[in-house]
RODO-2510 file (C-alpha; in nm, 4 decimals, decimal comma):
residues 314
     n   res          X          Y          Z
     1     m     8,4595     9,4082    16,7575
     2     k     8,6160     9,1061    16,9452
     3     k     8,3107     8,9644    16,9618
     4     e     8,1705     9,0184    16,6282
     5     e     8,5614     8,9503    16,4545
     6     s     8,5186     8,5703    16,4633
     7     s     8,1661     8,6216    16,2512
     8     a     8,4041     8,8249    16,0027
     9     a     8,6804     8,5837    15,9740
    10     k     8,5531     8,3820    15,7089
    11     l     8,4898     8,6795    15,4824
    12     s     8,8242     8,8317    15,5977
    13     k     8,9842     8,4972    15,4568
    14     k     8,7963     8,5047    15,1079
    15     r     8,8999     8,8703    15,0750
    16     d     9,2454     8,7770    15,1025
    17     k     9,2232     8,5259    14,8876
    18     t     9,0703     8,7291    14,6276
    19     v     9,3673     9,0312    14,6816
    20     e     9,5661     8,7441    14,5997
    21     k     9,4012     8,6492    14,3134
    22     v     9,3600     8,9897    14,2008
    23     e     9,7694     9,0598    14,2191
    24     g     9,8517     8,7401    14,0391
    25     i     9,6651     8,8222    13,7270
    26     s     9,7529     9,1889    13,7421
    27     q    10,1161     9,0292    13,7768
    28     k    10,0774     8,8512    13,4504
    29     l     9,9671     9,1371    13,2837
    30     s    10,2637     9,3133    13,3343
    31     n    10,4922     9,0751    13,2366
    32     i    10,3009     9,0475    12,8875
    33     a    10,5252     9,2800    12,6135
    34     f    10,1921     9,4242    12,4888
    35     s    10,1157     9,7962    12,4153
    36     e     9,6902     9,8405    12,4009
    37     d     9,7697    10,1754    12,2735
    38     e     9,9949    10,1051    12,0340
    39     f     9,7705     9,8131    11,8989
    40     n     9,5005    10,0606    11,8881
    41     a     9,6924    10,2930    11,7057
    42     l     9,7935    10,0001    11,4251
    43     e     9,4537     9,8922    11,4155
    44     n     9,3211    10,2628    11,3169
    45     e     9,6325    10,3252    11,0783
    46     k     9,5423     9,9836    10,9183
    47     i     9,2034    10,0948    10,8544
    48     d     9,3094    10,4537    10,7347
    49     l     9,5615    10,2975    10,5069
    50     e     9,3263    10,0680    10,3433
    51     n     9,0976    10,3739    10,2454
    52     n     9,3782    10,5406    10,1297
    53     v     9,5214    10,2274     9,8771
    54     s     9,1694    10,2152     9,7601
    55     t     9,0945    10,5532     9,6936
    56     l     9,4921    10,5609     9,4969
    57     q     9,3984    10,2387     9,3319
    58     e     9,0980    10,3480     9,1690
    59     k     9,2987    10,6766     9,0750
    60     v     9,5820    10,4722     8,9291
    61     d     9,3250    10,2821     8,7308
    62     t     9,1119    10,5693     8,5816
    63     l     9,4204    10,7497     8,4893
    64     s     9,6023    10,4561     8,3542
    65     a     9,2283    10,3880     8,1207
    66     q     9,2604    10,7577     7,9948
    67     l     9,6034    10,7360     7,8862
    68     e     9,6437    10,3980     7,7450
    69     g     9,4786    10,4882     7,4067
    70     r     9,7377    10,7497     7,3724
    71     l    10,0431    10,6158     7,5348
    72     s    10,0391    10,2068     7,4046
    73     f    10,2982    10,0798     7,2749
    74     n    10,2952     9,7118     7,2175
    75     y    10,5321     9,5216     7,0247
    76     s    10,6385     9,1530     6,9575
    77     d    10,9971     9,0530     7,0016
    78     p    11,1788     9,1194     6,6854
    79     v    11,3984     8,8398     6,7624
    80     r    11,4178     8,5263     7,0169
    81     g    11,5706     8,6281     7,3579
    82     f    11,5154     9,0109     7,2438
    83     d    11,6419     9,2153     7,5557
    84     r    11,3344     9,4213     7,6353
    85     s    11,5407     9,6849     7,8320
    86     k    11,6818     9,8152     7,4825
    87     v    11,3524    10,0145     7,4252
    88     k    11,3353    10,2717     7,6694
    89     g    10,9212    10,3871     7,6192
    90     l    10,7870    10,6777     7,4854
    91     v    10,8854    11,0197     7,5458
    92     a    10,5984    11,1100     7,7546
    93     r    10,6643    10,8286     7,9365
    94     l    11,0286    10,9267     7,9905
    95     v    10,9533    11,2620     8,1553
    96     d    10,8201    11,4171     8,4622
    97     v    10,6742    11,7971     8,4879
    98     k    10,8252    11,9476     8,7507
    99     l    10,5391    12,1752     8,8097
   100     p    10,2157    12,1454     8,6904
   101     k    10,1602    12,5039     8,5805
   102     h    10,4692    12,4087     8,2883
   103     s    10,2447    12,1161     8,1655
   104     t    10,0980    12,3293     7,8929
   105     a    10,4000    12,4989     7,7734
   106     l    10,5833    12,1609     7,7572
   107     e    10,3570    11,9241     7,5813
   108     v    10,3627    12,2312     7,2984
   109     v    10,7185    12,2329     7,2874
   110     a    10,7363    11,9006     7,2190
   111     g    10,4549    11,8253     7,0006
   112     g    10,4392    11,5095     6,7848
   113     k    10,7697    11,4096     6,9506
   114     l    10,6105    11,3571     7,3186
   115     y    10,4763    11,0090     7,1416
   116     q    10,8060    10,9032     6,9568
   117     v    10,9595    10,5804     7,1004
   118     v    11,3240    10,5803     7,2434
   119     v    11,5079    10,3022     7,1825
   120     d    11,9369    10,2402     7,2638
   121     e    12,0575    10,2277     6,9166
   122     a    11,9442    10,2232     6,5206
   123     v    11,9912     9,8568     6,4969
   124     t    11,7234     9,7975     6,7954
   125     g    11,4877    10,0452     6,6061
   126     k    11,4880     9,8771     6,2614
   127     a    11,4454     9,5466     6,3897
   128     l    11,1421     9,6744     6,5512
   129     l    11,0110     9,8292     6,2600
   130     n    11,0916     9,4960     6,0504
   131     n    10,9708     9,2482     6,2959
   132     g    10,8217     9,3927     6,5849
   133     k    10,4905     9,3439     6,4603
   134     l    10,3689     9,7523     6,5520
   135     q    10,0023     9,7987     6,5271
   136     r    10,0774    10,1753     6,4551
   137     r    10,3016    10,3693     6,2808
   138     v    10,5748    10,5153     6,5016
   139     t    10,8977    10,7523     6,4736
   140     i    11,1645    10,5984     6,6739
   141     i    11,4612    10,7821     6,8757
   142     p    11,7728    10,6011     6,8894
   143     l    12,0048    10,6985     7,1354
   144     d    12,3290    10,6324     6,9488
   145     k    12,2248    10,8800     6,6642
   146     v    11,9875    11,1481     6,7990
   147     m    12,1903    11,4791     6,7352
   148     p    12,0543    11,6605     7,0917
   149     k    11,9625    12,0029     7,0789
   150     k    12,0851    12,2871     7,2758
   151     v    11,9822    12,6527     7,3623
   152     s    12,3391    12,8025     7,4350
   153     s    12,4339    12,9700     7,7268
   154     a    12,4782    13,3204     7,5804
   155     a    12,0719    13,2813     7,4728
   156     c    12,0096    13,1365     7,8154
   157     d    12,1511    13,4242     8,0013
   158     m    12,0202    13,7079     7,7922
   159     a    11,6482    13,5249     7,7792
   160     s    11,6995    13,5381     8,2140
   161     n    11,8133    13,9029     8,1810
   162     m    11,5517    13,9993     7,9601
   163     a    11,2568    13,8177     8,1662
   164     k    11,3749    13,9762     8,5098
   165     d    11,3528    14,3358     8,3581
   166     l    11,0159    14,2486     8,2404
   167     n    10,8944    14,1073     8,5728
   168     t    10,8718    13,7442     8,4623
   169     t    11,1035    13,4409     8,3892
   170     a    11,2597    13,2454     8,1143
   171     q    11,4091    12,9299     8,1445
   172     p    11,5101    12,6165     7,8873
   173     a    11,2067    12,3742     7,8522
   174     i    11,4565    12,0723     7,9549
   175     e    11,5102    12,2284     8,2608
   176     l    11,1593    12,1677     8,3668
   177     v    11,1316    11,7930     8,3233
   178     g    11,2808    11,5030     8,5181
   179     f    11,4369    11,2235     8,3551
   180     d    11,7149    10,9463     8,3896
   181     e    12,0451    11,0114     8,2561
   182     e    12,0239    10,7331     8,0521
   183     v    11,7998    10,8965     7,7835
   184     r    11,9185    11,2761     7,8131
   185     s    12,0355    11,2735     7,4448
   186     a    11,6574    11,1977     7,3531
   187     i    11,5002    11,4297     7,5726
   188     e    11,7736    11,7021     7,4626
   189     y    11,6624    11,6452     7,1251
   190     v    11,2523    11,7285     7,2057
   191     f    11,2828    11,9605     7,4732
   192     g    11,6218    12,1139     7,4397
   193     s    11,5968    12,4156     7,1853
   194     t    11,3119    12,5901     7,3085
   195     l    11,2708    12,8376     7,6059
   196     v    10,9408    12,8739     7,8252
   197     v    10,8308    13,2246     7,9227
   198     d    10,6231    13,3452     8,1180
   199     g    10,3976    13,5834     7,9287
   200     m    10,3378    13,6594     7,5738
   201     k    10,5414    13,9946     7,5426
   202     a    10,8219    13,8570     7,6888
   203     a    10,7957    13,5569     7,4988
   204     n    10,7703    13,7509     7,1756
   205     s    11,0817    14,0141     7,2418
   206     i    11,3251    13,7132     7,3973
   207     c    11,2644    13,5141     7,0811
   208     d    11,3518    13,8288     6,8080
   209     a    11,6629    13,9130     7,0648
   210     t    11,7816    13,5468     7,1076
   211     k    11,6786    13,4081     6,7960
   212     t    11,5412    13,0846     6,9896
   213     r    11,1724    12,9323     6,9799
   214     t    10,9540    13,0563     7,2775
   215     v    10,6311    12,9229     7,4106
   216     t    10,4346    13,1010     7,6890
   217     l    10,2669    12,9143     7,9484
   218     d     9,9292    12,9027     7,7752
   219     g    10,0959    12,7508     7,4912
   220     d    10,1414    13,0320     7,2413
   221     v    10,4670    12,9844     7,0202
   222     y    10,7259    13,2240     6,8652
   223     e    10,9728    13,1113     6,6069
   224     p    11,2779    13,2714     6,5055
   225     s    11,1298    13,2730     6,1474
   226     g    10,8298    13,5127     6,2619
   227     l    10,5915    13,2899     6,2521
   228     i    10,3592    13,2554     6,5585
   229     s    10,0688    13,0270     6,6490
   230     g     9,8229    13,0022     6,9759
   231     g     9,4641    13,0090     7,0212
   232     s     9,2746    12,7664     7,2064
   233     n     9,4390    12,5523     7,4399
   234     n     9,1553    12,3081     7,5231
   235     n     9,3109    11,9974     7,6435
   236     l     9,6466    12,1141     7,5947
   237     g     9,8632    11,9932     7,8584
   238     s     9,6490    11,7056     7,9521
   239     t     9,8649    11,4166     7,8576
   240     l    10,1997    11,5615     8,0553
   241     t     9,9522    11,6700     8,3739
   242     r     9,7945    11,3080     8,3552
   243     i    10,1038    11,1188     8,3617
   244     s    10,2258    11,3855     8,6168
   245     q     9,9205    11,2513     8,7931
   246     l     9,9581    10,8819     8,7519
   247     t    10,3366    10,9143     8,8450
   248     e    10,2772    11,0272     9,1855
   249     a     9,9507    10,8269     9,2596
   250     s    10,1572    10,5226     9,1434
   251     k    10,4469    10,6440     9,3672
   252     e    10,1981    10,7137     9,6710
   253     l     9,9611    10,3782     9,6048
   254     k    10,3519    10,1927     9,6467
   255     e    10,4413    10,3454     9,9622
   256     k    10,0757    10,3020    10,1404
   257     t    10,0852     9,9219    10,0261
   258     a    10,4134     9,8762    10,1545
   259     r    10,2995    10,0824    10,4911
   260     l     9,9998     9,8461    10,5171
   261     k    10,2191     9,5350    10,4955
   262     t    10,4264     9,6446    10,7560
   263     v    10,1367     9,7521    10,9873
   264     v     9,9417     9,3940    10,9042
   265     k    10,2546     9,2292    10,9794
   266     k    10,2912     9,3981    11,2982
   267     l     9,9373     9,3610    11,4013
   268     e     9,9171     8,9694    11,3172
   269     s    10,2794     8,9317    11,5378
   270     m    10,1183     9,1145    11,8127
   271     a     9,7476     8,8895    11,7726
   272     a     9,8830     8,6472    12,0372
   273     q     9,9687     8,8838    12,2908
   274     s     9,6780     9,0416    12,2682
   275     r     9,4387     8,7716    12,2901
   276     q     9,6447     8,7042    12,6643
   277     y     9,6151     9,0725    12,7327
   278     e     9,2746     9,0241    12,6545
   279     k     9,2089     8,7251    12,8440
   280     f     9,3962     8,8398    13,1528
   281     s     9,2174     9,1818    13,1232
   282     a     8,8982     9,0464    13,1158
   283     e     9,0161     8,8272    13,4337
   284     l     9,0955     9,0661    13,6038
   285     e     8,8060     9,3344    13,5933
   286     i     8,6123     8,9879    13,7063
   287     a     8,8410     8,9458    14,0184
   288     q     8,8188     9,3192    14,1152
   289     s     8,4622     9,2825    14,1080
   290     e     8,4824     8,9609    14,3309
   291     l     8,7186     9,1848    14,5504
   292     a     8,4722     9,5066    14,5327
   293     a     8,1639     9,2864    14,6651
   294     v     8,3595     9,1095    14,9070
   295     e     8,4728     9,4086    15,0713
   296     k     8,1399     9,5379    15,0487
   297     h     7,9800     9,2524    15,2422
   298     i     8,2610     9,2546    15,5251
   299     s     8,1727     9,7020    15,5233
   300     q     7,8125     9,5764    15,5984
   301     t     7,8702     9,3271    15,8423
   302     s     7,8012     9,4243    16,2550
   303     y     8,2217     9,3802    16,3024
   304     g     8,2729     9,6198    15,9384
   305     m     8,0543     9,8574    16,1142
   306     l     8,1990     9,8847    16,4218
   307     k     8,5428     9,9130    16,2385
   308     d     8,4650    10,2040    16,0775
   309     k     8,3368    10,3494    16,3807
   310     f     8,6653    10,2612    16,5743
   311     d     8,8853    10,3797    16,2696
   312     s     8,7173    10,7192    16,2803
   313     m     8,8045    10,7375    16,6822
   314     t     9,1638    10,6984    16,6262
***
């Protein structure tokens, strides 16, 4: 071994130098505050978010186009400097249906009032009618003048008890929609005087007992006067359903878009570290290959083979 050691000295020196190189690059890698797993996870999330945003945007655009004809309300400022926050918008756009199964009933409850326009004051409504250059005939609900309608507490309690006895449900229509308190009086005017009842028999009985208008989930109407209306409910509820879908899709689109911006910003901030990490990783791979080649070369020399035998004997 001593005889052959001198011939292997050059290779040993090269191995030591390569080991030092590998350790140096490894130290540089460990000094970079970068997580490859986190970066890859963010890259995958970015791809998923981009797909989601694209799908949601298409859904929002489709629903908006479907609703545009019925829910568009365009007007010109009746006076210079007009405050557009005075115009709250169509009733249909001011409510959120809490459960999709109630959409048909609620659309029947509201009827044509669903497309009436809510404003803050009667003077605002007059200004719009006179100088707003309205493109279609509209009915305006001024919050300072409208008289809210409500089902009495006694009628609500009676309806609820009767519904339980009939193994069904009865609720004031206004409790089935969400809205801003600012427009409460207008929403009470539209939805406040009707009960939504699950089932024709129960709706009929409750209407007779409480003297309150009732509407079934299928859109059948029972009036205290004795009038009953119903039949085909084709497209009934489609407006409120689409509005609910649009609201939900718009909300999700906003959330996904915000998250996508955050992810992209994070990836951009990690880009420089990623490039450094990739550079040193590539250098380390090359250095490790060099070290493996040197060690293989050493093991194949006479000294290397003798050393292996000696090591196995000790």
